[in-house]
C-alpha positions as CSV (number, residue, x, y, z in Angstrom):
1,M,-11.0,-20.0,2.7
2,R,-9.5,-19.2,6.1
3,K,-9.1,-15.7,7.3
4,I,-5.6,-14.4,8.2
5,S,-5.4,-14.9,12.0
6,N,-2.0,-13.4,12.8
7,E,-0.3,-10.0,12.3
8,G,2.7,-10.2,9.9
9,R,4.1,-9.8,6.5
10,Y,2.7,-12.0,3.7
11,E,3.2,-12.4,0.0
12,A,-0.3,-12.5,-1.6
13,T,-2.3,-12.4,-4.8
14,V,-5.2,-10.0,-5.3
15,I,-8.3,-12.1,-5.6
16,F,-11.0,-9.3,-5.5
17,A,-11.0,-5.7,-6.6
18,E,-14.1,-3.5,-7.0
19,V,-15.2,0.1,-6.4
20,R,-18.1,0.2,-3.9
21,Q,-20.2,2.6,-1.9
22,S,-20.9,2.1,1.8
23,E,-24.7,1.7,2.5
24,N,-24.2,3.3,5.9
25,T,-22.1,6.3,5.1
26,G,-22.4,6.8,1.3
27,K,-18.5,6.9,1.1
28,F,-16.8,5.3,-1.9
29,F,-14.0,2.9,-1.5
30,V,-11.9,0.3,-3.4
31,S,-12.5,-3.2,-1.9
32,L,-9.5,-5.4,-2.2
33,G,-9.2,-9.2,-1.3
34,F,-5.9,-10.9,-0.9
35,K,-5.0,-14.6,-0.7
36,T,-1.7,-15.5,0.8
37,D,0.5,-18.3,-0.4
38,D,-0.8,-20.4,2.6
39,G,-4.3,-20.0,1.4
40,E,-5.4,-17.5,4.0
41,C,-7.4,-14.4,3.0
42,I,-8.0,-10.9,4.1
43,Y,-10.1,-8.0,2.7
44,T,-9.5,-4.3,3.1
45,R,-10.9,-1.0,1.9
46,L,-9.1,2.0,0.4
47,Y,-11.3,5.0,0.9
48,L,-11.9,7.5,-1.9
49,T,-13.0,10.4,0.1
50,D,-11.6,13.8,-0.5
51,K,-9.3,13.3,2.6
52,A,-8.2,9.8,1.7
53,I,-8.1,9.5,-2.1
54,E,-4.6,10.7,-2.5
55,H,-3.2,8.2,-0.1
56,S,-5.3,5.4,-1.6
57,V,-4.3,6.2,-5.2
58,K,-0.6,6.3,-4.2
59,K,-0.9,2.8,-2.6
60,L,-2.5,1.5,-5.8
61,R,0.0,3.2,-8.1
62,D,3.1,2.1,-6.1
63,A,2.0,-1.5,-5.7
64,F,0.2,-2.1,-9.1
65,D,1.1,0.8,-11.5
66,F,-2.5,2.0,-11.2
67,D,-3.2,4.5,-14.0
68,G,-6.0,6.4,-12.1
69,D,-9.0,4.8,-14.0
70,F,-11.2,3.2,-11.5
71,G,-13.3,1.8,-14.4
72,N,-10.5,-0.7,-15.0
73,I,-9.4,-1.2,-11.3
74,E,-10.2,-4.9,-11.6
75,S,-8.0,-5.5,-14.7
76,C,-5.2,-3.4,-13.1
77,V,-4.9,-5.3,-9.9
78,L,-6.7,-8.7,-10.1
79,D,-4.4,-11.6,-10.0
80,K,-1.4,-9.4,-9.3
81,R,1.2,-10.4,-6.7
82,C,2.2,-8.1,-3.8
83,K,3.4,-8.0,-0.3
84,I,1.0,-7.0,2.4
85,V,1.6,-6.1,6.1
86,V,-1.3,-7.2,8.3
87,A,-1.7,-5.4,11.6
88,E,-4.3,-5.0,14.3
89,R,-6.6,-2.0,14.0
90,E,-9.3,-0.6,16.2
91,S,-12.8,0.2,14.8
92,E,-14.9,3.2,15.6
93,N,-16.8,1.2,18.2
94,C,-13.4,0.2,19.9
95,K,-13.3,-3.4,18.6
96,T,-9.9,-4.6,17.3
97,F,-9.5,-6.5,14.0
98,L,-6.8,-7.4,11.5
99,D,-6.5,-5.1,8.5
100,V,-4.1,-4.6,5.7
101,K,-1.7,-1.8,6.8
102,Y,0.6,-1.7,3.8
103,I,0.5,-3.0,0.2
104,N,3.9,-3.2,-1.5
105,R,5.2,-4.2,-4.9
106,I,7.1,-7.6,-5.0
107,G,10.6,-7.2,-6.3
108,F,10.8,-3.5,-5.9
109,N,14.1,-2.4,-7.2
110,S,15.8,-0.6,-4.3
111,S,19.1,-0.2,-6.0
112,V,20.2,3.4,-6.6
113,E,21.6,4.7,-9.9
114,P,25.3,5.8,-9.8
115,S,24.3,9.3,-10.8
116,E,22.0,9.5,-7.7
117,I,24.8,8.1,-5.5
118,S,27.1,10.9,-6.7
119,R,24.4,13.6,-6.2
120,L,23.7,12.4,-2.7
121,S,27.5,12.2,-1.9
122,D,27.8,15.8,-3.1
123,E,24.9,16.8,-0.9
124,A,26.5,15.0,2.1
125,R,29.9,16.7,1.6
126,R,28.1,20.0,1.4
127,V,26.3,19.3,4.7
128,I,29.6,18.3,6.3
129,S,31.5,21.3,5.1
130,S,28.8,23.6,6.3
131,E,28.9,22.0,9.8
132,N,32.7,22.7,9.9
133,S,32.1,26.4,9.0
134,P,32.7,28.8,11.9
135,F,29.5,30.7,10.9
């Protein structure tokens, strides 16, 4: 399989998912592999360090409804469709490479419920009326 060679947005399928530990640093991470509709592939790591785990879990939950059980990460994400954004990144030794910057759900429902529209409109009117206040 060919590697993705250009930055951009791609629809892809998860072809690999596994929790691993770096031999060099000892850090845990989720290794994910993606295959685009054009047959190109890219792999990325979502680190599970104290500093990064919240961000990594949020990505997995938002894109794949991850339930927090790393024991079933493969069944949760393998063969699932998603949108990825691939961008250039610089490594610690100053070399650039392509990496997955964003993982998004396909078909995310961005429509807003009427009750939320009403609530947001009320808030907007409150802001506008406070701007017109002489105080």
